N, C-alpha and C positions, 0 to 999 in steps of 0.2 A: 607185407611190410610190417615191421615191428614198430610199435609206438615208442616215441622218445619220452623218457621219464624226465620230469623237471629237474630231478636231482642229478641225473647223468648229464644233462645239458649244462647245468651249472658247474659240474665238475670239469667238463670239457673246456668251458670258458676259463676256468682257473688253472688248468694245467700249465706248467712252466716250460718255456722253451728258451733255448740259448741262441742268440744271434752273434756270430763271430765274424769280424772283419779282419782279414789277414793280408799281409804284404805278399804279393804273388812271387816276388823274387826270393825272399828269405823265409817265407812261411812263418813269419813272426806275427803274433796276434797284435793287431793295432788297437781294436776296441772290442769289448764284449758287452752285450746287452742281455739281460734276463727279462723275457717278455712272457705275457700270457695273452690269449685271445681277447680277454676282457680289457686288458690295459691298452692293447692296440686299438680296439674299438673306441675306448674312451679318448685316446689321444687323437685319432682321426676325427671323431665327432667334435672335439674341442677346436681343432684346426679349422674344420668346416664352419663352425659357429663364428669363430674369429674372422675368417675371411668374409663371410656374409655381413657381419657387423661392420667391418672396415669398408666394404663396398657401399653399404647403405649410408654410412657416415660420409663417405666421399661424395656421394650423390646429393645428400640432403644439405650438407654444409658448404658446398661449393657451387659455382655457377653452372655446373654440369646438369643441374636439375632443369634448366631451361631447354635442354635438348630432348627431354622426355615428351613424347607426343601427348597433348591434352593438358599439360601443365602450363599454366600462365598466371601471372600476377593479376590481382583484381584490377589494378589500374590499366594494365595492358589489355585485358579482356574488355573493359569498358571502352577504351579508346578504339579497339577493333570494331566493336558494335557500332559506335558513333560513325566511324569512317564507312562502315558498310551501309548505314542508313543514308549517308551523304551520297555515296556512289549510286545507290538505288534511285535516289531522288534525281540525280543528274542524268541517269539513264532514261528516266521517264521524261524529263525535260527535253532530252535529245530526240526521243521518238516523237514527242509532240511537235518539236521544231521541224523534224524531217517530214511529218505529215503536212504541216503548214506549208513548207516549201514545195512539196509535191503538188498540193492543191493550187498554190500560186502559179507554179510553172504550167500546170494544166489550164488554168484560167488565162494566162498570157499567151499560151501557144494556140489556143482555139481560134478559129477564123470567124466563128459566128459572133454576132454582137450580143453583148450581155444585156438582157432586158431587166431593168431595175423595177422593183415593186415600189411604186410611188403612191400607193393608195394611202390616204390618211385615215388613221384609226381615231374613232371618236371614243375616247376614254372618259367615262363619267367621273366628275369630281366628287370626292367623298363629302358627304353632308356632315356638317359640324352641328352637333346638337347643343342647344343652349339650355342648360339646366340650372 
């Protein structure tokens, strides 16, 4: 393979070409363009940058940004976290209530009599020091 010289590559980019649009019925030239590879590259790059810029502007400055996963307003995120905490708290209360109800049903359904611990505890009274 032969190496491409920077000068020959630049010359190839600047070579002029003619693009002719003709009427198929009359063979009349409708439009003629004089182009080079460099001008086509610059034109396509400009169109690409403009399309990307318009797409970004459309997303940033319109409500479409709310459809992007992970994007949320600070207020919405805060409300979401608060609601999540409340739901977690309610779930814990529900499990506690279910355990209480299960224990109550178990106690009511058993046939044996419940023996209550009625022993009295002697708790010493705290001494109050007089200083």
